[in-house]
C-alpha positions as CSV (number, residue, x, y, z in Angstrom):
1,M,4.3,29.8,-23.1
2,I,2.1,27.7,-20.9
3,D,1.6,28.8,-17.3
4,W,4.0,27.0,-14.9
5,N,1.3,26.5,-12.3
6,R,-0.8,24.4,-14.6
7,R,2.2,22.2,-15.2
8,E,2.4,21.8,-11.5
9,I,-1.3,20.9,-11.4
10,L,-0.7,18.2,-13.9
11,K,2.3,16.9,-12.1
12,Y,0.8,16.7,-8.7
13,G,-2.9,16.2,-9.5
14,L,-3.8,19.3,-7.6
15,A,-6.6,20.2,-10.0
16,F,-8.5,17.1,-8.9
17,P,-8.2,16.7,-5.2
18,S,-11.2,14.3,-5.1
19,L,-9.6,11.9,-7.5
20,P,-6.9,9.3,-6.7
21,I,-4.1,10.6,-8.8
22,G,-1.8,7.7,-9.5
23,I,0.0,6.6,-12.7
24,Q,-1.0,5.9,-16.3
25,E,-4.6,5.4,-17.5
26,L,-6.5,2.9,-15.5
27,A,-7.7,-0.3,-17.2
28,Y,-11.4,0.7,-17.2
29,G,-12.4,-1.7,-20.0
30,T,-15.3,-0.6,-22.3
31,A,-18.3,1.1,-20.8
32,F,-17.8,-0.4,-17.4
33,P,-18.6,-4.0,-18.2
34,E,-20.3,-6.4,-15.9
35,R,-18.0,-7.8,-13.3
36,P,-16.7,-11.2,-14.1
37,E,-17.8,-14.3,-12.2
38,K,-14.3,-15.5,-11.7
39,P,-12.7,-14.6,-8.3
40,K,-11.4,-11.1,-8.2
41,K,-7.7,-10.6,-7.3
42,R,-6.9,-8.1,-4.6
43,I,-3.7,-7.0,-2.8
44,L,-2.8,-5.4,0.4
45,L,0.7,-4.0,0.9
46,I,1.8,-3.1,4.5
47,C,4.9,-1.3,5.5
48,N,5.8,-1.5,9.2
49,S,8.3,1.3,9.1
50,L,10.2,0.3,12.3
51,G,10.4,-3.4,11.3
52,F,10.3,-6.3,13.7
53,Y,13.0,-7.6,16.0
54,G,14.5,-10.3,13.8
55,K,15.2,-12.9,16.5
56,Y,11.6,-12.9,17.4
57,F,10.1,-12.6,13.9
58,F,12.0,-15.2,11.8
59,P,11.7,-18.9,12.7
60,R,14.7,-20.3,14.5
61,E,14.5,-23.5,12.5
62,R,14.4,-23.4,8.8
63,G,11.0,-24.3,7.4
64,E,9.3,-24.4,10.8
65,L,7.0,-21.4,11.2
66,N,6.0,-22.5,14.7
67,T,9.6,-21.8,15.9
68,S,9.0,-18.0,15.4
69,T,8.3,-16.3,18.7
70,Y,5.9,-13.9,17.0
71,L,4.3,-16.1,14.4
72,K,3.7,-19.3,16.2
73,G,0.0,-19.8,16.9
74,F,-1.1,-17.8,13.8
75,S,-4.6,-18.9,12.8
76,N,-3.7,-19.8,9.2
77,P,-0.1,-21.0,9.0
78,E,-0.8,-23.0,5.9
79,K,-1.5,-19.7,4.1
80,L,1.7,-17.9,5.1
81,T,5.2,-17.6,3.7
82,V,8.0,-15.9,5.5
83,V,11.0,-15.1,3.3
84,E,14.4,-14.4,4.6
85,N,17.4,-12.6,3.1
86,L,15.6,-9.9,1.1
87,F,17.0,-6.4,0.8
88,H,16.8,-3.2,-1.2
89,P,20.1,-2.3,-2.9
90,G,21.3,1.3,-2.4
91,M,20.0,1.7,1.2
92,E,23.3,1.5,3.1
93,T,23.1,5.0,4.5
94,S,19.4,5.8,4.0
95,N,18.3,5.3,7.6
96,H,14.6,6.1,8.0
97,D,14.4,7.6,4.5
98,S,14.5,4.0,3.3
99,E,10.7,3.9,4.0
100,K,10.1,6.1,0.9
101,S,11.5,3.3,-1.2
102,F,9.7,0.3,0.3
103,L,7.4,-0.2,-2.6
104,T,9.6,1.5,-5.3
105,G,13.1,0.2,-4.7
106,A,14.5,3.6,-5.7
107,P,18.1,3.8,-4.3
108,H,19.6,6.5,-2.1
109,P,16.4,8.1,-0.8
110,E,18.5,10.1,1.7
111,S,20.1,12.0,-1.1
112,P,19.1,15.7,-1.3
113,H,18.6,15.2,-5.1
114,F,16.5,12.0,-4.6
115,T,13.5,11.5,-6.9
116,N,11.3,8.6,-6.2
117,T,9.8,6.2,-8.8
118,V,6.4,4.7,-9.1
119,S,5.3,2.4,-6.4
120,L,4.2,-1.2,-6.8
121,D,0.6,-0.5,-5.8
122,Q,0.2,2.1,-8.5
123,V,1.3,-0.3,-11.2
124,L,-1.2,-2.8,-9.9
125,A,-3.9,-0.2,-9.7
126,S,-3.4,0.7,-13.4
127,K,-4.4,-2.9,-14.2
128,M,-6.8,-3.8,-11.4
129,G,-8.4,-0.5,-10.3
130,G,-10.7,0.4,-13.2
131,Q,-13.9,-1.4,-12.2
132,T,-14.2,-0.4,-8.5
133,R,-15.3,2.9,-6.9
134,F,-11.8,3.5,-5.6
135,P,-9.0,2.4,-8.0
136,F,-6.8,2.1,-4.9
137,L,-6.8,3.2,-1.3
138,S,-3.8,4.3,0.8
139,F,-4.0,4.3,4.6
140,S,-1.6,5.4,7.3
141,I,-1.3,5.8,11.1
142,Y,-1.1,9.5,11.2
143,D,-1.0,12.6,9.0
144,R,2.5,13.4,7.8
145,G,1.5,13.8,4.1
146,W,3.0,10.6,2.6
147,G,3.0,6.9,3.1
148,C,3.7,4.0,0.8
149,S,2.2,5.2,-2.5
150,W,4.1,7.3,-5.1
151,N,2.8,8.2,-8.6
152,D,4.8,7.9,-11.8
153,Q,6.3,11.3,-11.3
154,G,7.8,10.1,-8.0
155,V,5.4,12.3,-6.1
156,A,3.9,11.1,-2.8
157,I,0.2,10.3,-2.8
158,P,-1.2,11.5,0.5
159,P,-2.7,8.6,2.5
160,M,-5.9,8.7,4.6
161,H,-5.3,8.4,8.3
162,D,-8.6,9.2,10.1
163,E,-10.7,6.0,10.6
164,E,-14.0,7.8,10.8
165,Q,-13.3,9.7,7.6
166,I,-12.2,6.6,5.8
167,Y,-15.4,4.7,7.0
168,N,-17.6,7.6,5.8
169,R,-15.8,7.8,2.5
170,L,-16.3,4.1,1.9
171,F,-19.8,3.7,3.3
172,G,-21.3,7.1,4.3
173,Q,-23.8,9.2,2.5
174,E,-22.3,11.9,0.3
175,D,-23.6,15.4,-0.5
176,L,-24.3,14.8,-4.2
177,T,-24.9,18.4,-4.8
178,A,-21.4,19.3,-3.6
179,K,-19.9,16.4,-5.5
180,K,-21.6,17.5,-8.8
181,R,-20.4,21.0,-8.2
182,E,-16.9,19.7,-7.7
183,I,-17.1,17.6,-10.9
184,R,-18.2,20.6,-12.9
185,Q,-15.3,22.7,-11.6
186,N,-12.9,19.9,-12.5
187,Q,-14.4,19.7,-16.0
188,I,-13.8,23.5,-16.4
189,V,-10.1,23.0,-15.2
190,L,-9.8,20.1,-17.7
191,Q,-11.0,22.3,-20.5
192,A,-8.4,24.9,-19.6
193,L,-5.7,22.3,-19.6
194,K,-6.7,21.2,-23.1
195,H,-6.6,24.7,-24.3
196,D,-3.1,25.0,-22.9
197,L,-2.1,21.9,-24.7
198,L,-2.9,23.7,-28.0
199,V,-0.4,26.4,-27.0
200,L,2.1,23.8,-25.9
201,E,2.0,22.0,-29.3
202,K,3.3,25.2,-31.0
203,T,6.1,26.0,-28.5
204,E,7.5,22.8,-27.0
205,E,9.3,19.7,-28.0
206,K,7.3,16.6,-29.0
207,S,8.3,14.7,-25.8
208,A,6.9,17.5,-23.6
209,V,3.7,17.7,-25.6
210,E,3.2,13.9,-25.3
211,S,3.8,14.0,-21.6
212,Y,1.3,16.8,-21.2
213,R,-1.2,15.0,-23.4
214,R,-0.9,11.7,-21.5
215,L,-1.4,13.5,-18.1
216,I,-4.5,15.2,-19.4
217,R,-5.8,11.9,-20.7
218,Q,-5.2,10.4,-17.2
219,L,-7.1,13.1,-15.5
220,E,-9.9,12.8,-18.1
221,N,-10.2,9.1,-17.4
222,R,-10.4,9.7,-13.6
223,L,-13.1,12.3,-14.1
224,E,-15.1,9.9,-16.2
225,H,-14.6,7.4,-13.4
226,E,-16.0,9.9,-10.8
227,V,-19.0,10.6,-13.0
228,H,-19.8,6.9,-13.4
229,W,-19.7,6.2,-9.7
230,L,-21.6,9.4,-8.7
231,S,-25.0,7.7,-9.0
232,A,-24.0,4.3,-7.8
233,P,-25.1,3.7,-4.2
234,K,-22.4,2.9,-1.7
235,P,-22.5,-0.6,0.0
236,R,-24.1,-0.9,3.4
237,V,-22.2,-2.6,6.2
238,S,-23.3,-3.3,9.7
239,A,-19.7,-3.4,11.1
240,K,-18.6,-0.6,13.3
241,L,-15.2,0.8,14.2
242,N,-13.6,-0.3,17.5
243,E,-13.4,2.1,20.4
244,D,-10.9,1.8,23.1
245,P,-9.4,5.2,24.3
246,E,-7.0,3.4,26.7
247,F,-5.1,1.8,23.9
248,A,-5.6,4.3,21.1
249,F,-2.7,3.1,19.0
250,S,-3.7,-0.5,19.2
251,T,-7.3,0.4,18.4
252,K,-6.3,2.4,15.3
253,V,-4.3,-0.4,13.9
254,S,-7.2,-2.7,14.5
255,N,-9.6,-0.3,12.8
256,L,-7.3,0.2,9.7
257,F,-7.2,-3.6,9.2
258,R,-11.0,-3.8,9.6
259,L,-11.5,-1.0,7.1
260,A,-9.2,-2.9,4.6
261,R,-11.2,-6.0,5.0
262,L,-14.6,-4.2,4.5
263,A,-13.2,-2.4,1.4
264,F,-12.2,-5.7,-0.1
265,Q,-15.3,-7.5,1.0
266,T,-17.6,-4.9,-0.6
267,D,-15.4,-4.7,-3.7
268,S,-14.9,-1.0,-3.1
269,T,-11.3,-1.4,-4.2
270,R,-8.8,-4.1,-5.0
271,V,-5.5,-2.4,-4.1
272,I,-4.7,-1.0,-0.7
273,T,-1.5,0.2,1.0
274,L,-1.1,0.6,4.8
275,S,1.8,2.5,6.2
276,L,2.4,1.7,9.9
277,D,4.5,4.8,10.2
278,W,6.2,5.5,13.5
279,I,4.7,8.4,15.4
280,Y,6.3,10.9,17.8
281,G,5.5,10.6,21.5
282,A,4.4,7.7,23.6
283,I,1.9,5.0,22.7
284,D,0.1,2.6,24.9
285,V,-0.4,-1.1,24.0
286,P,-1.4,-3.9,26.3
287,G,1.6,-4.6,28.5
288,A,3.7,-1.6,27.6
289,S,3.9,2.1,27.0
290,G,6.6,4.4,25.6
291,G,8.0,5.9,22.4
292,W,7.8,3.3,19.7
293,H,10.8,4.9,17.9
294,T,12.8,5.0,21.1
295,L,11.9,1.4,22.0
296,S,12.9,0.2,18.4
297,H,16.5,1.6,19.1
298,H,16.8,-1.0,21.9
299,G,20.6,-1.6,21.7
300,G,19.9,-5.2,22.8
301,R,18.7,-4.1,26.3
302,K,16.4,-6.8,27.7
303,E,13.9,-4.4,29.4
304,T,13.6,-2.3,26.2
305,L,13.2,-5.4,24.0
306,Q,10.4,-6.6,26.3
307,K,8.5,-3.4,25.8
308,L,9.2,-3.3,22.1
309,S,8.0,-6.9,21.7
310,C,4.6,-5.8,23.3
311,V,4.2,-3.3,20.5
312,E,5.2,-5.7,17.8
313,R,3.2,-8.6,19.1
314,D,0.1,-6.2,19.3
315,I,0.5,-5.2,15.6
316,L,0.9,-8.9,14.6
317,R,-2.1,-9.9,16.8
318,H,-4.3,-7.5,14.8
319,F,-2.7,-8.7,11.6
320,D,-3.5,-12.3,12.5
321,Q,-7.1,-11.4,13.3
322,F,-7.4,-9.6,9.9
323,L,-6.2,-12.8,8.1
324,K,-8.5,-15.0,10.1
325,E,-11.5,-12.7,9.3
326,M,-10.6,-12.6,5.7
327,D,-10.4,-16.4,5.5
328,Q,-13.9,-16.6,7.1
329,V,-15.5,-14.7,4.2
330,S,-16.6,-17.3,1.6
331,E,-16.4,-16.6,-2.1
332,P,-16.8,-18.8,-5.1
333,G,-13.7,-21.0,-5.3
334,G,-12.4,-20.2,-1.8
335,S,-12.2,-17.4,0.7
336,L,-11.6,-13.7,0.5
337,L,-8.1,-14.4,1.8
338,D,-7.5,-17.0,-0.9
339,H,-8.2,-14.2,-3.5
340,T,-6.2,-11.5,-1.7
341,T,-2.5,-11.4,-1.6
342,V,-1.4,-9.8,1.7
343,V,2.2,-8.6,2.2
344,M,3.5,-7.5,5.6
345,G,7.1,-6.1,5.4
346,S,9.4,-3.3,6.3
347,N,12.1,-1.0,5.0
348,F,14.2,-1.9,8.1
349,G,15.9,-5.2,8.8
350,D,17.2,-3.8,12.1
351,S,15.9,-0.4,13.2
352,S,18.1,-0.4,16.2
353,N,21.2,-0.2,13.9
354,H,19.4,1.5,11.0
355,T,20.3,-1.4,8.7
356,C,18.3,-2.5,5.7
357,Q,19.4,-6.1,5.2
358,N,17.3,-9.2,5.7
359,L,14.0,-7.3,5.7
360,P,11.2,-9.0,7.6
361,T,8.8,-10.1,4.8
362,L,5.6,-12.2,5.1
363,V,3.2,-13.0,2.3
364,A,-0.3,-14.5,3.1
365,G,-3.3,-15.7,1.0
366,G,-3.5,-15.1,-2.7
367,G,-4.2,-18.7,-3.5
368,I,-0.5,-19.4,-3.3
369,A,0.9,-22.9,-2.4
370,H,2.6,-21.5,0.7
371,Q,5.9,-22.8,2.1
372,Q,5.5,-21.2,5.6
373,H,9.3,-20.4,5.7
374,R,11.8,-19.9,2.9
375,V,15.4,-18.9,3.5
376,L,17.3,-17.6,0.4
377,E,20.9,-18.6,0.1
378,A,22.1,-15.1,-0.8
379,P,20.9,-11.6,-0.3
380,T,18.2,-11.0,-2.9
381,P,16.5,-7.8,-4.1
382,L,13.1,-7.3,-2.6
383,C,12.0,-6.1,-6.0
384,N,12.4,-9.7,-7.3
385,L,9.4,-10.4,-5.1
386,W,7.6,-7.3,-6.3
387,L,8.2,-8.4,-9.9
388,E,6.7,-11.8,-9.1
389,L,3.6,-10.2,-7.6
390,L,3.2,-8.1,-10.7
391,H,3.3,-11.3,-12.8
392,R,0.9,-13.1,-10.4
393,H,-1.5,-10.3,-11.0
394,D,-1.3,-10.5,-14.8
395,I,1.0,-7.5,-15.4
396,D,3.6,-8.4,-18.0
397,V,6.7,-6.4,-17.3
398,D,10.4,-7.4,-17.6
399,R,11.5,-5.7,-14.4
400,F,10.5,-3.4,-11.5
401,G,12.8,-1.2,-9.5
402,S,16.0,-3.0,-8.7
403,S,14.7,-6.5,-9.7
404,V,16.9,-8.9,-11.5
405,Q,14.4,-11.6,-12.3
406,D,11.2,-13.3,-11.2
407,M,12.7,-16.0,-9.1
408,Q,9.3,-17.6,-8.2
409,L,10.1,-17.0,-4.5
410,L,6.6,-18.0,-3.5
411,A,6.4,-21.1,-5.7
412,N,6.5,-24.5,-3.9
């Protein structure tokens, strides 16, 4: 019988720590063809895990974005759509665990027997990620081991959280000797796994054999990807990271947005997730300090809401700056923002009450004929929007998560 540890290696991708283990084989194409002249599609998916105070986030008047306390004055209102009345079914008692299902829609994440499903970004990466150095990137605020991305085994893909390390991985010089040694070690492990497959074919059912074969093929493709990009020079950028020790949290949010823009601008990747996960302890932003989690459980208290709004305004200030800078990068047929779909959302509709209805959802860019504000007449699964985004990125699937149908929520 095959060694159990090697099965775990395949399940979690532990044999290849340098590779972005996600889902099925990437769409590499044949022999890494020349990149097409037509605009490249990109996508950034952001989960603000404590949400936004709804009365300040959503416009007070239907269709009028400038009646939103938070969003009025945004630099590119014509390239934004806020959607009201979205929710994830099966989150009634999930509390903070609902964050695990933000990009999957898997119900009841609070259950002790919960197994997640594949996240939206990984399905997108399987189609869009094959021709860039990084098939996808996953960022987060701090190191808790998981963020927005989950592979097709429902296993968390650890995000990167250190800005300097992300910058160096994208643009820094690598020790090619160490990288070659790592690749050789991975090749040895891959050969061992293939040998195990021969044993498995004699002892296990066809379904188990096929699953094992598919996972080996996935790892083999990713190793081929690493070998291809080993000799390709990394892009050079003059932009530096921000430094402001007084407002470390604010600075980190700003830097993660900057790194996302640079990664897209240099075509280092076309799929990014960003988890703005709440952290323990106090944070400082201009105008307020305190525990973000504590402030989010405001109970309607005016003073607490004032401090919370400083945190949320600061996040959205950096988000607006990101969109503005993306729109200032010219590309054939439009701007970088026009060719990048950006989603800012949350697993919480009201973090103070731990409710998951009417999730704050904003979509920007992507060449969409934006409506600025759309109010749905009835509660609608957020996965209907995820399904629409898959279709807009040329992935032909009938459903995703709890989706019912592609409702063309972003169509004008």
